[in-house]
N, C-alpha and C positions, 0 to 999 in steps of 0.2 A: 676152387673153393678156398676162402680165407678163413683163418682162425684168429680169434682174439681172446686174450686173457682178461676176464672181468672180475674184479674184486667184489666179494660179497660178505655179509655178516649173517650169522645165525645165532638165534637166542631162543630160549624156551619161554613160552607164554602159556600158562595153564597146562593143558594136556598136550599141546602141540609145539612144534618147533617152527619158527618163522625164519625164512631166508630172504634177504633183500640185497639186490644188486646196488652197488654204490655208484656206478657210472651212469645208470639210467634208472628211472623210477619204476622198477618192476620188482615184485616180491611174490612169494608163494609160501605154502606151509605144508607140513606133513606130521605124521605121528612120531617119526624119528628124525634125527639130524640128516641122515643119509637120504631119506625120502623127501625132506624139505628141499635139499639141494638138487635132487633129481627133478622135482616139480618146478623149481626155479629155472633149471636148464630148459625144460619144456616151454615154460612161459617166455623165456628170453628168445628161444627159437621162433615162437609165434610173433613176438614183438618185432624181431628183425626181418620177418618175412616181407614187410612193407616199408621197412626203414633201412637206410644204408648203415653198414657197420661203422662205428666211430673209428677214426684213424688210430688212436691209442688212448686207452683209459688213463686219465690223468690222476687217478687216485693212487697215491703211494704212501705206504706206512700209515694207514688209517688208525686213529685213536678214538677211544670212547671218551666223550666229554659231557658234563652236565651243564645245562642251561636253566637258570631260574627265571620264571616269567611271572610277573604280577599282572593281574587283569581284574577288571571290574565285573 
């Protein structure tokens, strides 16, 4: 069994915490930060059941950035 370290971000949105993996498009939520991360771990385990594990997560030193979008 292989292990891989996947970077994620957690933020509070209303009454819940959202946890999102940065290497793959998987996220989850919970009432606490700890619960959101546990739920994300479960979601990632399900995601990788049918997918091969990535060789190495390429996300290093993530930063939060704002992007302004104008649309009609």
